[in-house]
C-alpha positions as CSV (number, residue, x, y, z in Angstrom):
1,A,35.7,22.9,40.9
2,Q,36.4,20.6,37.9
3,G,33.4,18.4,38.8
4,F,31.1,21.4,38.9
5,T,32.5,22.7,35.6
6,I,31.9,19.4,33.9
7,F,28.4,19.3,35.2
8,A,27.7,22.8,34.0
9,V,29.0,22.1,30.5
10,L,27.0,18.9,30.3
11,A,23.8,20.7,31.5
12,S,24.5,23.5,29.0
13,I,24.8,21.0,26.1
14,M,21.6,19.1,27.2
15,Y,19.7,22.4,27.5
16,A,20.9,23.5,24.1
17,G,19.7,20.2,22.6
18,Q,16.3,20.5,24.2
19,S,16.0,24.1,23.0
20,E,16.6,23.1,19.4
21,Q,14.0,20.4,19.6
22,S,10.5,21.7,19.0
23,G,8.8,18.5,20.1
24,P,9.5,15.4,22.2
25,T,11.0,13.5,19.2
26,P,14.8,13.6,19.1
27,P,16.4,15.5,16.1
28,K,18.7,12.6,15.1
29,P,15.9,10.2,13.6
30,N,14.0,13.3,12.4
31,R,17.0,14.4,10.3
32,S,17.5,10.9,8.9
33,S,13.9,10.8,7.8
34,T,14.2,14.2,6.1
35,S,17.3,13.1,4.4
């Protein structure tokens, strides 16, 4: 059960990150550039 929970949490985080990204470029370097 724990393994499944960890996988679900990881997938959720990854999905949320992808949802925030409008394009293929990651947000980390993009934010650095904007700053």
